[in-house]
C-alpha positions as CSV (number, residue, x, y, z in Angstrom):
1,M,80.2,88.5,94.8
2,L,80.3,91.6,96.9
3,K,76.9,93.3,96.8
4,L,75.7,96.7,98.1
5,A,72.5,95.2,99.4
6,G,72.7,94.4,103.1
7,I,76.1,95.9,103.5
8,A,76.6,98.0,106.6
9,V,79.4,100.3,107.4
10,L,82.7,98.5,106.8
11,A,85.1,98.1,109.7
12,V,88.0,100.4,110.1
13,G,91.2,98.5,109.8
14,S,94.6,98.8,111.4
15,L,96.3,100.7,108.6
16,N,97.6,104.2,109.2
17,P,95.3,106.1,106.9
18,L,96.8,107.9,103.9
19,A,96.6,111.7,104.1
20,V,93.3,112.7,102.5
21,P,93.7,115.5,100.0
22,S,91.4,118.5,100.3
23,G,88.1,117.8,98.6
24,A,88.5,114.0,98.5
25,C,86.3,111.5,100.3
26,E,88.0,109.5,103.1
27,V,87.8,105.7,102.6
28,S,87.3,104.1,106.0
29,G,87.0,100.6,104.6
30,M,87.4,98.6,101.4
31,T,87.1,94.9,100.7
32,V,88.3,93.2,97.6
33,S,87.5,89.6,96.4
34,W,89.8,88.1,93.8
35,G,90.7,84.6,92.9
36,F,94.0,85.6,91.4
37,K,94.0,82.9,88.7
38,E,92.0,79.7,89.0
39,S,94.3,77.6,86.8
40,F,97.3,78.7,88.8
41,R,95.6,77.8,92.1
42,S,94.7,74.4,90.6
43,Y,98.3,73.9,89.5
44,I,99.7,74.8,92.9
45,S,97.4,72.6,94.8
46,G,97.6,69.7,92.3
47,S,99.7,66.6,92.0
48,I,102.5,68.3,90.1
49,A,103.4,71.2,92.3
50,Q,102.0,69.6,95.5
51,G,101.9,73.0,97.1
52,Q,99.7,75.4,99.0
53,W,99.1,79.1,99.6
54,V,99.4,80.9,102.9
55,V,97.7,84.1,103.8
56,E,98.5,86.6,106.6
57,G,97.3,89.9,108.0
58,D,94.3,91.4,106.2
59,I,94.5,89.0,103.3
60,G,92.3,85.9,103.7
61,Y,91.0,83.0,101.5
62,E,87.6,81.3,101.2
63,T,87.1,79.1,98.2
64,P,87.3,80.2,95.5
65,A,88.7,83.7,96.2
66,F,91.2,85.6,98.2
67,S,90.0,88.7,100.1
68,F,91.7,92.0,101.0
69,S,89.9,93.7,103.9
70,D,90.0,96.9,105.8
71,G,91.6,99.0,103.1
72,Q,91.9,102.7,103.9
73,G,92.7,105.7,101.8
74,F,90.7,108.2,99.8
75,V,88.8,108.7,96.5
76,S,87.6,111.8,94.7
77,P,83.9,112.4,94.7
78,D,83.6,111.6,91.0
79,R,85.8,108.5,91.5
80,S,88.3,109.6,88.9
81,A,91.3,109.4,91.3
82,G,92.3,108.0,94.7
83,E,94.1,105.2,96.4
84,V,93.4,102.6,99.0
85,S,96.1,100.5,100.8
86,F,95.9,97.1,102.6
87,T,98.3,95.2,104.8
88,G,99.0,91.4,104.7
89,S,100.5,88.9,102.3
90,L,99.7,85.9,100.1
91,T,102.4,83.3,99.5
92,F,102.3,80.6,96.9
93,E,104.5,77.6,97.6
94,G,105.2,74.5,95.6
95,H,107.7,71.9,94.2
96,G,109.2,71.2,97.6
97,G,110.1,74.9,98.2
98,R,111.6,75.6,94.8
99,L,108.7,77.8,94.1
100,E,107.8,80.4,96.7
101,T,106.5,83.8,95.8
102,T,104.9,86.3,98.1
103,L,102.5,89.0,97.1
104,A,102.1,91.6,99.8
105,N,100.6,95.0,100.8
106,P,98.1,95.5,98.0
107,R,97.3,99.0,96.9
108,V,94.6,100.0,94.5
109,E,95.1,103.3,92.7
110,F,92.1,104.6,90.8
111,V,92.9,105.9,87.4
112,D,89.4,107.1,86.4
113,P,85.8,106.1,87.3
114,R,86.2,102.8,85.4
115,S,89.7,101.7,85.9
116,A,92.5,101.2,88.5
117,T,96.0,99.8,88.9
118,L,96.7,97.1,91.5
119,F,100.1,97.4,93.1
120,L,101.8,94.6,95.1
121,D,105.2,94.0,96.8
122,V,106.6,90.8,95.1
123,T,109.3,88.7,96.8
124,G,110.6,85.1,96.5
125,D,111.4,82.7,93.7
126,T,109.3,82.2,90.6
127,M,108.5,79.0,88.8
128,E,111.6,79.7,86.6
129,E,113.6,79.8,89.8
130,V,114.3,83.5,89.4
131,S,114.7,85.4,92.7
132,V,112.6,88.6,92.9
133,S,112.4,91.3,95.5
134,E,110.4,94.4,94.3
135,D,108.1,96.7,96.2
136,N,105.2,98.6,94.8
137,V,105.0,96.7,91.5
138,A,102.2,97.9,89.1
139,F,101.1,94.3,89.0
140,A,97.8,94.4,87.1
141,S,95.3,96.8,85.4
142,V,91.7,96.6,86.5
143,S,88.8,97.8,84.5
144,W,85.0,97.7,84.7
145,G,81.8,99.0,83.1
146,A,78.8,99.8,85.3
147,S,79.2,100.2,89.1
148,D,76.8,100.7,92.0
149,V,76.9,103.9,94.1
150,D,74.9,104.7,97.2
151,Q,75.5,108.4,97.5
152,V,73.8,108.8,100.8
153,A,75.6,105.9,102.5
154,G,78.9,106.6,100.7
155,I,79.2,103.1,99.3
156,W,80.7,102.2,95.9
157,G,80.6,98.6,94.6
158,V,82.0,96.9,91.5
159,D,81.4,93.3,90.3
160,N,83.4,91.3,87.8
161,A,86.1,93.8,87.0
162,T,88.6,92.6,84.3
163,V,92.1,92.1,85.6
164,V,95.1,92.0,83.2
165,L,98.7,91.3,84.1
166,T,101.0,94.2,83.3
167,E,104.6,94.0,81.9
168,A,105.9,94.8,85.3
169,G,103.7,92.2,86.9
170,S,104.7,89.6,84.4
171,K,108.4,90.3,85.0
172,A,108.1,90.1,88.8
173,F,105.8,87.1,89.0
174,G,106.9,85.0,86.1
175,T,104.7,82.2,84.7
176,Y,102.4,84.4,82.5
177,P,103.1,87.0,79.8
178,A,102.0,90.6,80.0
179,G,98.4,90.9,78.9
180,E,97.4,87.6,80.5
181,E,93.8,87.9,81.9
182,L,93.6,86.9,85.5
183,D,90.4,86.2,87.5
184,P,87.8,88.9,87.7
185,L,87.8,91.1,90.8
186,D,85.0,92.5,93.0
187,F,85.2,95.4,95.4
188,I,83.1,97.4,97.8
189,L,84.3,100.7,99.2
190,Q,83.0,102.7,102.2
191,A,83.6,106.4,101.8
192,S,82.3,109.4,103.8
193,A,78.5,109.5,103.8
194,G,77.2,111.8,101.2
195,C,80.6,112.5,99.6
196,L,80.5,110.4,96.5
197,Q,78.7,111.7,93.4
198,E,76.1,109.4,91.9
199,K,76.7,108.2,88.4
200,L,75.0,110.1,85.6
201,S,72.4,107.9,83.9
202,P,73.1,107.2,80.2
203,W,69.5,108.4,79.6
204,G,70.5,111.6,81.2
205,V,73.4,112.0,78.9
206,V,71.3,111.2,75.8
207,G,68.6,113.5,77.1
208,G,71.1,116.3,77.6
209,V,72.6,115.8,74.1
210,A,69.1,115.6,72.6
211,G,68.1,118.8,74.5
212,I,71.1,120.7,73.2
213,A,70.3,119.5,69.6
214,A,66.7,120.6,70.0
215,I,67.6,124.0,71.2
216,S,70.1,124.4,68.4
217,S,67.5,123.4,65.8
218,L,64.9,125.8,67.2
219,A,67.5,128.6,67.2
220,A,68.4,127.8,63.6
221,L,64.7,127.8,62.6
222,A,64.1,131.1,64.3
223,I,67.0,132.7,62.3
224,V,65.7,131.3,59.0
225,R,62.2,132.7,59.7
226,A,63.6,136.1,60.7
227,R,65.6,136.3,57.5
228,K,62.6,135.4,55.4
229,S,60.5,138.0,57.2
230,R,63.1,140.7,56.5
231,E,63.3,139.7,52.8
232,Q,59.6,139.8,52.4
233,G,59.5,143.3,54.0
234,R,61.9,144.6,51.4
235,Q,59.8,143.4,48.4
């Protein structure tokens, strides 16, 4: 798991940074930990496929997960939009070379504060021996509940995000249908210090709603009392 505790400023990678829109927070580093799919890794490394996986660039592997490191880009202060890009590749090989599929140049595009889309370049031959060469495939949807934000340090972390294969991802990769759940994903992102907004506590939301309701009730009570006072004055 990637944790906020004990994390210092993430290293700046070799990517050419994306242009940071006005008002957005620059992301100087992002690290992703993702196992892809445990059952698929077991199949590739097992006695049937007798294969392996090869990683290059800023993509690494340490059992049981792959890592994308040194991602750069931007995110909005409320984390509702943004994108972070990585370089590197992950190649699955098996069946004596009949299966060889490369997933390269990951890009995470934030859709809202609790979801994102993972884009990948996909090339090679699938398990069905279909040749594929597609860039920027919307490979999987990523979603999560709670997240950790250190507003002062500019660090945002998510554990155990749900990852689901998209229709485009299924078509490009083969093997699994759209909607297949892949391994969960963790990430930690380093943005400009002080730029990210801290999440609003659920109690704050409840308190705010309750406060509005209380004010409305008091206003209604005051109107009723005023009407009664006028009616009594007319009698």
